[in-house]
Backbone bond lengths (Angstrom), bond angles and torsions (degrees), N, CA, C in turn:
res aa  C-N    CA-C-N  psi(-1)  N-CA   C-N-CA  omega(-1)  CA-C   N-CA-C  phi
1 G - - - 1.429 - - 1.519 113.93 -
2 L 1.326 118.12 8.16 1.455 119.49 179.46 1.525 110.31 -79.69
3 A 1.329 115.42 153.68 1.463 120.86 178.78 1.522 109.06 -147.04
4 G 1.324 115.24 156.54 1.466 120.98 174.95 1.514 112.79 57.66
5 D 1.339 114.87 -137.37 1.458 120.66 -177.60 1.522 113.07 -68.09
6 A 1.327 118.58 -11.34 1.469 120.88 176.77 1.529 110.85 -70.83
7 I 1.326 116.58 -21.54 1.467 120.84 175.91 1.528 106.78 -76.01
8 P 1.322 118.05 128.22 1.469 119.32 179.23 1.538 110.85 -55.73
9 L 1.329 115.36 144.32 1.461 121.34 -178.07 1.531 111.09 -54.02
10 A 1.322 117.49 -41.72 1.463 120.12 179.77 1.527 110.72 -58.87
11 G 1.308 117.62 -38.51 1.462 121.32 178.40 1.511 111.82 -67.71
12 R 1.323 117.22 -39.77 1.472 120.39 178.40 1.522 110.98 -66.48
13 M 1.323 116.14 -35.91 1.463 120.23 178.08 1.527 110.62 -69.93
14 M 1.310 116.82 -43.84 1.464 120.79 -179.51 1.520 111.19 -65.02
15 A 1.326 117.67 -31.35 1.466 120.17 178.49 1.525 110.33 -59.43
16 V 1.321 116.90 -45.04 1.465 120.89 179.69 1.526 110.30 -67.96
17 A 1.330 117.11 -46.78 1.466 120.64 -178.82 1.523 111.34 -62.27
18 D 1.325 117.21 -41.45 1.461 121.31 -178.62 1.524 111.66 -66.65
19 V 1.321 116.69 -42.66 1.467 119.61 179.29 1.525 110.32 -67.30
20 Y 1.324 117.13 -40.94 1.469 119.64 177.06 1.521 110.06 -57.07
21 D 1.334 116.60 -49.36 1.458 120.60 179.92 1.521 111.77 -60.62
22 A 1.319 116.80 -43.22 1.464 120.49 179.85 1.530 111.37 -63.26
23 L 1.316 116.60 -39.23 1.463 120.39 -178.27 1.526 112.59 -69.11
24 I 1.335 117.22 -39.17 1.461 119.40 -175.69 1.526 112.63 -87.53
25 S 1.328 116.94 -4.84 1.459 120.99 -178.48 1.519 111.06 -97.95
26 R 1.333 114.97 137.41 1.460 120.18 174.73 1.520 108.35 -73.84
27 R 1.295 115.19 137.88 1.465 121.82 176.35 1.526 107.08 -127.68
28 V 1.311 117.28 164.06 1.465 119.41 179.96 1.524 111.20 -62.85
29 Y 1.318 117.00 -23.62 1.466 121.29 -177.13 1.528 113.86 -101.49
30 K 1.357 117.89 -1.04 1.466 119.70 179.78 1.525 110.50 -162.39
31 P 1.331 116.16 150.66 1.465 119.26 174.40 1.533 110.30 -78.42
32 A 1.302 116.15 162.22 1.461 120.95 175.26 1.524 109.32 -71.16
33 L 1.312 116.20 141.41 1.462 120.81 173.48 1.523 108.86 -90.43
34 S 1.299 116.08 158.71 1.464 120.74 175.23 1.530 109.10 -71.99
35 H 1.318 114.51 161.91 1.465 120.49 175.61 1.528 109.91 -55.36
36 E 1.330 115.87 -44.82 1.468 120.50 -177.39 1.535 111.64 -63.19
37 D 1.320 116.99 -41.23 1.469 119.91 178.62 1.527 111.05 -66.98
38 A 1.324 116.75 -39.45 1.467 120.20 178.03 1.525 110.74 -63.49
39 I 1.329 116.45 -42.62 1.467 120.91 178.50 1.526 109.69 -61.39
40 A 1.317 117.41 -43.87 1.467 121.15 -179.34 1.525 111.06 -60.05
41 I 1.315 117.53 -40.87 1.466 120.70 179.30 1.521 110.45 -66.42
42 I 1.317 117.10 -44.03 1.465 120.49 179.91 1.521 110.35 -63.30
43 V 1.326 117.47 -43.41 1.476 120.95 178.76 1.529 110.36 -62.75
44 R 1.327 116.88 -40.49 1.471 120.88 179.01 1.528 111.40 -61.40
45 E 1.338 117.17 -31.34 1.467 121.68 -178.81 1.532 113.18 -92.69
46 R 1.330 116.79 3.46 1.468 122.08 177.97 1.521 108.96 -60.98
47 G 1.316 115.59 125.85 1.458 120.46 179.46 1.519 113.33 84.80
48 K 1.314 117.14 -7.71 1.467 121.56 176.86 1.520 108.15 -109.75
49 H 1.319 115.49 -74.85 1.458 121.44 -179.88 1.533 111.40 -87.09
50 F 1.337 116.85 -28.97 1.461 121.72 -175.29 1.517 112.02 -119.26
51 D 1.321 115.31 145.86 1.466 123.28 175.06 1.530 108.08 -60.66
52 P 1.339 118.01 125.07 1.472 120.42 -178.52 1.527 113.36 -57.52
53 D 1.329 117.81 -39.27 1.464 120.24 -179.79 1.528 111.54 -66.43
54 V 1.320 116.59 -37.49 1.463 120.51 178.80 1.526 109.92 -68.54
55 V 1.325 117.37 -40.52 1.461 119.92 177.07 1.525 109.95 -62.97
56 D 1.314 117.73 -43.12 1.465 120.36 178.91 1.529 111.29 -60.34
57 A 1.338 116.76 -42.18 1.466 120.57 178.06 1.535 110.04 -65.47
58 F 1.329 116.47 -41.17 1.463 121.17 177.30 1.526 110.65 -59.73
59 L 1.319 116.90 -45.27 1.469 120.87 -179.56 1.527 111.31 -61.99
60 A 1.330 116.10 -35.17 1.460 120.10 -179.38 1.530 111.98 -65.86
61 I 1.338 117.30 -26.78 1.463 120.64 -178.50 1.533 112.18 -120.51
62 Q 1.311 116.74 21.14 1.467 119.74 -176.47 1.521 113.19 -58.25
63 D 1.314 118.63 -30.88 1.463 120.86 178.40 1.527 111.26 -63.01
64 E 1.335 116.15 -34.53 1.464 120.11 177.57 1.524 110.28 -67.94
65 F 1.325 117.53 -40.66 1.466 121.03 176.75 1.522 109.89 -60.53
66 Q 1.321 116.32 -44.51 1.460 120.68 -179.28 1.532 110.53 -63.30
67 A 1.317 117.42 -42.07 1.466 121.27 179.87 1.527 111.14 -64.39
68 I 1.312 116.90 -42.22 1.470 120.88 178.36 1.523 109.85 -64.42
69 A 1.316 116.80 -44.05 1.468 120.47 179.71 1.519 110.43 -61.05
70 R 1.320 117.18 -42.08 1.463 120.49 178.91 1.520 111.35 -64.99
71 R 1.329 115.93 -42.52 1.464 120.15 -178.52 1.530 110.34 -61.37
72 F 1.323 117.46 -45.34 1.454 119.90 -179.19 1.519 111.85 -73.64
73 S 1.311 117.29 -31.16 1.462 120.66 175.98 1.521 109.73 -65.78
74 D 1.326 116.72 -42.89 1.460 121.39 177.94 1.527 110.93 -64.69
75 A 1.342 117.24 -38.34 1.460 121.35 179.60 1.517 110.49 -65.75
76 E 1.336 116.88 -39.91 1.460 120.99 178.51 1.524 110.37 -66.44
77 A 1.330 116.72 -40.51 1.460 120.27 179.87 1.519 110.05 -65.25
78 G 1.330 117.42 -39.30 1.453 121.39 178.31 1.519 111.33 -65.73
79 A 1.317 117.24 -40.66 1.466 121.04 -179.90 1.527 110.47 -67.33
80 A 1.304 117.82 -31.53 1.453 121.24 -179.44 1.520 111.42 -69.78
81 H 1.324 116.14 -25.46 1.466 120.19 -178.60 1.531 112.56 -88.88
82 E 1.315 117.30 -7.46 1.474 119.94 -178.08 1.507 111.27 -82.77
């Protein structure tokens, strides 16, 4: 039942990170979205579903998120071929 600033900062940050990961990941029920499409969805939900300050911080380092996602995606693909 918490809302706004009553939600711990770590929870607000994880909300953005978790949704980003879910959007860019392929699931049995949906294809993976591109980084750009995931960013657009997160920006659209800024101030609604996500803390605006957390989204702004995420946008400032979005390239790092993309690089990490690629690195782990490549690692998973490599492990699948072993």
